[in-house]
C-alpha positions in Angstrom: 77.0 168.9 163.1 79.8 171.3 162.2 78.7 173.1 159.0 82.2 173.4 157.5 82.9 169.7 158.1 79.5 168.8 156.6 80.2 171.0 153.6 83.6 169.5 153.1 82.3 165.9 153.4 79.5 166.4 150.9 81.7 168.2 148.4 84.2 165.4 148.7 81.6 163.0 147.3 81.1 165.1 144.1 82.6 163.4 141.1 84.1 166.1 139.0 87.1 165.6 136.7 90.0 168.0 136.7 91.0 167.2 133.1 91.9 170.2 131.1 92.8 170.9 127.5 96.4 170.6 126.6 98.1 174.0 126.9 98.8 175.6 123.5 96.6 173.2 121.6 94.0 174.3 119.1 90.6 173.1 120.2 87.4 172.2 118.3 84.2 171.5 120.1 81.7 169.4 118.1 78.1 169.1 119.1 75.8 166.5 117.5 72.1 166.2 117.7 70.8 163.2 119.6 68.1 161.1 117.8 67.8 163.8 115.2 66.8 161.2 112.5 63.6 160.6 114.3 63.1 164.3 115.0 63.6 165.3 111.3 61.2 162.5 110.1 58.3 163.8 112.2 58.9 167.6 112.3 60.9 168.6 109.2 60.8 168.1 105.5 63.1 165.5 103.9 65.8 165.2 102.7 66.6 168.8 103.8 64.6 171.5 105.5 65.5 175.2 105.5 63.8 175.7 108.8 65.9 173.0 110.4 69.0 174.6 108.9 68.0 178.0 110.4 67.7 176.4 113.8 71.2 174.9 113.4 72.7 178.2 112.4 71.0 179.8 115.5 72.7 177.2 117.7 76.1 177.7 116.0 75.8 181.5 116.4 75.1 181.1 120.1 78.1 178.8 120.6 80.4 181.2 118.7 79.2 184.2 120.6 78.9 182.8 124.2 81.9 180.6 124.1 84.2 183.1 122.3 84.9 180.9 119.3 86.7 181.8 116.1 84.8 179.9 113.4 81.8 177.5 113.3 80.9 175.0 110.7 77.4 173.5 110.3 76.5 170.4 108.4 73.6 168.1 108.9 72.9 167.9 112.7 76.4 168.8 113.8 78.3 172.0 114.6 82.1 172.3 114.9 83.4 175.4 116.7 87.1 176.4 116.5 89.0 178.0 119.5 92.4 179.5 119.6 95.3 177.9 121.5 95.3 180.7 124.1 91.5 180.3 124.6 91.0 179.9 128.4 87.2 179.9 129.0 86.3 177.8 132.1 90.0 177.5 132.7 90.0 175.0 129.8 88.2 172.5 132.0 86.9 169.7 129.7 83.9 168.8 131.8 82.7 172.4 131.8 83.3 172.8 128.1 81.4 169.7 126.9 78.5 170.2 129.3 77.9 173.9 128.7 78.4 173.6 124.9 75.8 170.8 124.7 73.4 172.6 127.0 73.7 175.9 125.0 73.2 174.2 121.7 70.2 172.2 123.0 68.5 175.3 124.5 69.0 177.5 121.5 67.8 175.0 119.0 64.8 174.1 121.1 63.7 177.7 121.4 64.2 178.2 117.7 62.3 175.0 116.7 59.7 175.2 119.5 60.6 171.5 120.1 62.7 170.1 122.9 66.0 168.5 121.5 69.3 167.4 122.9 72.9 167.6 121.7 75.9 165.8 123.0 79.4 167.3 122.8 83.0 166.2 122.3 86.4 167.8 121.9 89.0 167.5 119.2 92.5 169.0 119.6 95.1 169.8 117.0 98.7 170.8 117.3 99.1 173.1 114.2 97.2 175.0 111.6 97.6 172.1 109.1 95.6 169.8 111.4 92.9 172.5 111.7 92.5 172.6 107.9 92.4 168.8 107.7 89.7 168.6 110.3 87.3 171.0 108.5 88.1 169.4 105.2 87.2 166.1 106.8 83.8 167.4 108.1 83.0 169.0 104.7 83.7 165.7 103.0 81.3 164.1 105.4 78.7 166.7 104.5 79.2 165.7 100.8 78.6 162.1 101.6 75.6 162.7 103.8 73.9 165.0 101.2 74.2 162.4 98.5 73.1 159.5 100.7 70.1 161.5 102.1 68.9 162.6 98.6 69.1 159.1 97.3 67.4 157.5 100.4 64.5 160.0 100.6 64.0 160.0 96.8 63.5 156.2 97.0 61.3 156.5 100.1 59.1 159.1 98.4 58.6 156.7 95.5 57.1 154.3 97.9 60.1 152.1 98.9 60.3 151.1 102.5 63.2 152.1 104.7 64.8 148.6 104.8 64.7 148.2 101.1 66.0 151.7 100.4 68.9 151.2 102.8 69.7 147.9 101.3 69.7 149.2 97.8 72.1 152.0 98.6 74.5 150.0 100.8 78.0 149.8 99.3 77.1 151.9 96.2 79.6 154.3 94.8 79.1 158.1 94.6 78.9 157.8 90.9 76.1 155.2 91.1 74.2 157.4 93.5 74.5 160.4 91.3 73.2 158.4 88.4 70.3 157.2 90.4 69.3 160.8 91.0 70.1 162.0 87.5 67.6 159.6 85.9 65.0 161.1 88.2 65.8 164.6 87.1 67.9 165.6 90.1 71.3 167.2 89.4 73.5 167.0 92.4 75.7 169.9 91.2 72.6 172.1 91.2 71.6 171.4 94.8 71.9 174.3 97.3 75.4 174.7 98.6 74.4 174.6 102.2 72.9 171.1 101.7 76.0 169.6 100.0 79.0 171.6 101.5 77.7 173.0 104.8 77.7 176.5 106.1 80.3 178.5 107.9 80.0 181.3 110.5 82.9 183.7 111.3 83.5 187.1 112.7 83.9 190.1 110.4 85.0 193.6 111.3 82.8 196.5 110.0 82.6 200.2 110.4 79.5 201.7 112.0 78.6 205.3 111.5 77.0 207.1 114.4 76.5 210.7 115.5 78.1 212.7 118.3 75.6 215.3 119.6 78.2 217.1 121.6 80.4 217.8 118.6 77.5 217.8 116.2 79.3 215.5 113.8 79.3 212.0 112.4 81.7 209.5 114.0 82.8 206.0 112.9 83.6 203.1 115.1 84.9 199.6 114.4 82.7 196.7 115.5 82.5 193.0 115.1 79.6 190.8 114.0 79.0 187.3 112.8 78.8 186.6 109.1 77.0 183.5 107.8 78.9 182.1 104.8 76.1 180.3 103.0 78.3 179.3 100.0 81.6 177.9 101.2 84.6 177.5 98.8 85.8 174.0 98.0 89.1 172.2 98.3 92.2 174.4 98.2 90.0 177.6 98.2 88.5 176.3 101.5 92.0 175.7 102.8 92.9 179.3 102.1 89.8 180.6 103.9 90.5 178.5 107.0 94.2 179.7 107.0 93.0 183.3 106.8 90.7 182.8 109.7 93.4 181.1 111.8 95.9 183.9 111.0 93.7 186.9 111.3 90.9 185.9 113.7 88.3 187.6 111.6 86.6 187.4 108.2 86.6 190.3 105.9 83.7 190.9 103.5 85.9 190.2 100.5 86.5 186.6 101.7 82.9 185.4 101.5 
């Protein structure tokens, strides 16, 4: 059999999309943990575990570095990574982006946790900076809701209530009612760690590194980039301002944390 003909015939049977991101559109890749509720029940503390959060931050850092992102946001078991309109990694091929981002997050988290896990991935696109701000405000609002729900649910479970009854009791309840449920048990939602309630951000910062030039026998300074973890994100309009700064400048200065 002719090898070139054979190669062409076999490649012709590969099913590979040619779909690409819209030119000039802002792109956000969001990866979500698969079956992480079961994972967290058996391997991590509830309702929140600092070790789990460290693993999520490690995965977010890997995505930001390897895929050349601008900003990453972590909340619960999801990571959202922002990319500029001119971002052209993998020739903006959607299938490549979702498969590699899911694989990278899965591998990094698994190594950090010493437990095999899986992420899935999806893409969100925005046409302007206002839509970018809306997206991250939306995910931060989701983090607020998740934190309140998780604290209520696991507080009831730790009191001996079964999962069905705890879910049933909280279904349809307002945020005020849930906060009151925690308050009578001595838990102040406003005093909870910021990363649990509002999520965590990762962004690039520019810094100056001092070195030594042995030929000239003198100190030299160079400008470098590194990833800063923003453990205490601002709220509402202040968060909008931070996001707009990132979009405009492409970096995070130390005075913006």
